N, C-alpha and C positions, 0 to 999 in steps of 0.2 A: 596808527600802527606804532607809533613810539613806545605808548604803554605796553603794547603786546610785546615788543622787543626787549622789554624789562623784565615783565612777569613770566613769559613763557619759558625763557631759558631758565630762570630761578627755580620754577616748579619742576622742570625735567631734571635739573642738577640734584635738587632734594630727593625727588623720587628715585634716581638710580642709587642714591646713597644709603636708602632705607633698605631693610630686609625684603626680599623678593617672595618670600615663602609664606606671606601672610594670606589670611583666608579672603574669599571675595568679599568686595563691599556691597550690601544691600542698604536699600533704603525702604522707607514707608510712610504711612500717614495714619493717624487717628480717624476713625468714623464713629458714627453713633452706635455706641454698645459694641464697637470692635475695632479691629486694627486690619489695615492693607499692607500688604509687603509686596515690593516689585523685585522681580528676579530678573535673569537674563532672558528668559523666553516668555515668562507669564506673570501676571498680578493676580494675587490671590487676597481676597477679604474673609475674614472670620468674623461673625457676629453671634453675640449670645442672645437667645430669644428668652422670653419671660418663662418658659418652661425649663430652662437651663439647657436646652438643645443648642449645639454650636453648629450654624449652617455657613456654608461657603459660596462665594462667588469667584469664579475663576475666568479670567480672560487672557487670550495669548497676546503677546506684545507685538503688535503689527505698526510698522512705521513706514509712511509713503516715502517712495524715493527723493521726492524733493525735500522733504524734511531731513531724511539722512544726509542729503547734500549740504543743507544750511547748518545743521549742527556740527559740522566740521570747521566752518568759519569762524576765527576768532572774534569775540565780542556780540557777534550775531548769534552765536550758538547758546549764549545764556538767555537770550529772550526767547528764541524758539523752544528751548528746553523748558522753560518756565510755563509758556502757554501750552505747549503738548502735555505737560505733566498735569496742569490744572484741568484741561479738557477730560483726560483719561481719569483723574482722580475723582472728578465729578460723577462718573459713571459708577464707581465704587460708593461714593456718598449716597447715590440714589439708591442702591441696594439696601444700605443701612437704614435708610429713612422709610423705605417701603417695609422692611421687617419690623421696625419700631412702630410705624402706624399701624399695621395689621396687629400688633399686640395690643395696642391702646384701643383700637376698634373691637377687638375680641373681648377686653375686659369690660367694654360697655354694652356688650351684646350677648350677654349669657342667658337671656330668655327672650322670648317674643316681645315682650314689651320694649326692649332695646333694640329691636330689629333696624328701626329708623337711623338710631344712633351709630349703629354699625355701618350702614350704607353710607352715611356721613362721613364716618371715619375713612372708609375706603375711597370716597371721592377726594377727601383731604389728602389722602395718601397719593393718589394718581395725580392731583393738582400740585402737590409739592415736588413729587419727583419730576413731572414736565418742568416745573418752574426752576428747579436745581439743573437739570439738563441744559435747559436755554441759557442758563445765566452763569454757567460755570466759567467761561472765559470772559463773558461781558463783566461779572463782577469783579474779576481780577484786575481788567484794565480800569474800570471806573474807580475801583477802591485805590489803586496806586494814583490815579489822577487827582482823586481827593485828598490823598494824603500828601501829595505835591502841592497842589494849588492851595489849600485852606491854609496850612502853617505859613506860605509865603505871604498871603493876603493879610494874615493877622499880624505878622510882624512889620509889613509895610504901614498898616493903619497905626499900630502902636509906637513904632520907633522910625518910621519912614523919615520924618522931618528933623529928628534928634540929633544926627551925626551923619558924617559922609564916608565912614570907613566901610567898605563894601564886605571885607572879610568879618567885621564884628556883626554886620547885618546878617550875613550868612550864618554865622555861628549862634546866632539867636534864633534864627529861622531853624536850625538843626535841633537846638534845646526844644522849641516849641513842638517840633515833630516828635521828638522822645515823650515829652510830657503827655501830649495827646495819646500816643500809642500806649504808654504805661497805664494811663487813667483809664484807657477803653478796655485794655486786658484786665485790669484789676476789678472793674466794675462787672464785666460779665462772668468773671470766674465765680462769682456768688450765685450765679443760676445753676440749679442742680444739673441740668442737662450738659451745660458747658463745663461744669466742674468734672463730671464723669468723662467727658471727651479729653480733657486735660489729664485724667488719670490713665486713660488708654494711651495718650500720648507718651505719657511716662513710661508704661508697659512697653511700648514698641521700642523705646531707647534702651531700657533695660535688657530686652531680648537680644538687640544687635551687640550690645556691649558684652553680653555673656557668650556669645557666639564669636566674637572676634577675640575673646580671651581663650577659647579653645576648651571652654567648659560645657559639659552636657546641659541640654536645655531642659531643666526641671524647675518648678517652681521656686523651690529653695535656692537654687544656685542663682536664677535670674534675680530674685529680690535682694542678692547681695550687692547689687551693681547700682551706680547711681542712676538717676532719671534724666541726667543732663548728657548731652552728646554733641561733639563737635560738628558733625555733618548736618545739624538740624537747620531747617529754612529759618529759624529765628537769627541765625548767624547772618543770614543773607539780609534781613530787614535792617539789622544795625549797620552791617556795611553800607548798604544802600544810602543811609543817612550820611554816614562819614564822607563817602564818595561824593555823594551830592554837595556838600559843604566846599569840597576841595575844588571840585568843577566849576561850581557857580562863583568862586572866588577868583576864577582867572580873568584877567584884565579884558579879554574880548568879549566877555559876557555881562559887561556893566548895563545898567538900566536907567531910565529917566522918568519912568513912571510905573504905578502899579501894574497896568496892563502890560508893559513891555516885560516886567519881570515875570509876570505869569506866564506870558507867551514863551519866553526862554526856558522856563521850567518844564514845560510841557515838550517844547522842541528837543531838549536834552533828556527827557524820561528814558528814551531806549538806550541813551549812552551811558546814563548813570546805571542802568540794569546789566548792560552788557559788561562795563567794567567791574561792578561789583561782582559779577559771576566769577570773572578772571581773578579777582583779589581773593574771593572765597576759596577758590582751587589752591591758590598758594598758601592760605592759612591751614587748609587741610593737609596739604603736604608737609608742613613744617610742624604740626601738632605733636610729634614725638621727639622734638628737639626742645630740651628743657629751657633754653634762653628764649625761645620763639613761640612757646606756648601760649603766652600772654595775647598774642594776636587773636586768639579766638575766645578771649575772656568776655568780650561784651555780649556775645551771642550765647554764651553759657549763663550768663546773669539774667538775660531776658528770659530764658527757659525756667527760671525760678517761678515765672508767672504763667508761662504757656505749658508747663507739666505739673502734675501732682503725683503724689506717691500712689501707686495702683494697689488695688487689693490681690489676693491670691487668686480669685476668681477671673479677674481682668488679665493678669498675667498668663494664666492658662489659656485664654482666649488668644493672646499675643502668640504664644508658643504655637498653638494649633494652627494659626495663619502661616507662621514662619516655616513650620515642618511641611505643611502642605505645599507651599510655594516651591521648597527645595525639592520635594517629590516629584511635582510636576516638571520642574526646570530639569531633573535628572533624566526623567523620561523623554522630554522634548529634545534634550542634547544627543539621546541615542536615536531618535526618530525626526530628524530636521525637516521643517515644513508641515508637520502634523499640528493642527491646532488643538488648544485644550478645550473641553466641553465644560460650558456653563453648568453650575449646579443649580 
């Protein structure tokens, strides 16, 4: 709670000092051949099909009472929010995968001779959707575990007996994490499907930046803005590495073997995630203060890999998704309690 006592007052003080007439803050994520935006009452995904038709997937935002209670608790709210958004985001990713798989199956089934291939593609689509739905939260948890355990094990094997400085060990471990992350992102960015996903990620950021600047959402206006954005999850990834190095370096978390080291990392993972979220809130709050903008720079640098410059067509899809989300949000604000209809 000592960290909370430091961070929370700082965030609130900065927020009170900033202009209060700013537009609403929206978030989103890239999906296969499209973009999802999250509003106050509804999440909307827009996907471009192979025939250039833009289709939508709309889901009302429903949060269970126990989740609402947990997201009000400092440090715990970051973990709950991450898992909840991962689960809901997987539903929209499912939709985009289904549209993509149907288009791929349709390309292979233009005549009777390709009928079996089309059926095979449909089966692949259903299997993939089911797999993503089941693995949405599990993959997030396992991914964080692997990203936490493997660098610690590698550093211990390479340098464990070279010196006794725990801070230096943790700094090297953090460096290994960053190297692994950058190498992975760089490698997958050459995959055509992932490259397009990163382009849609850039389109999402550009639309939000254009909206926050108060400009009309046209393709020409949106393309003027940078593909990098302070509130991107990439900043959270970098912060979790930095926070981890600091927490692991505390004297109470010393280890005597590689197994103790791994055990401590797993045990502290929820703490690292919770603290990283609170620090991210602080960096977002001070992003308009020139002297403190640098706090968000590591996340922006990582976005140089996780985003690519989008095409005009991709920006148009992102604009369509954002406009539809705001339209439904306005409707649901006037009629509270009424659910949106899935497309």
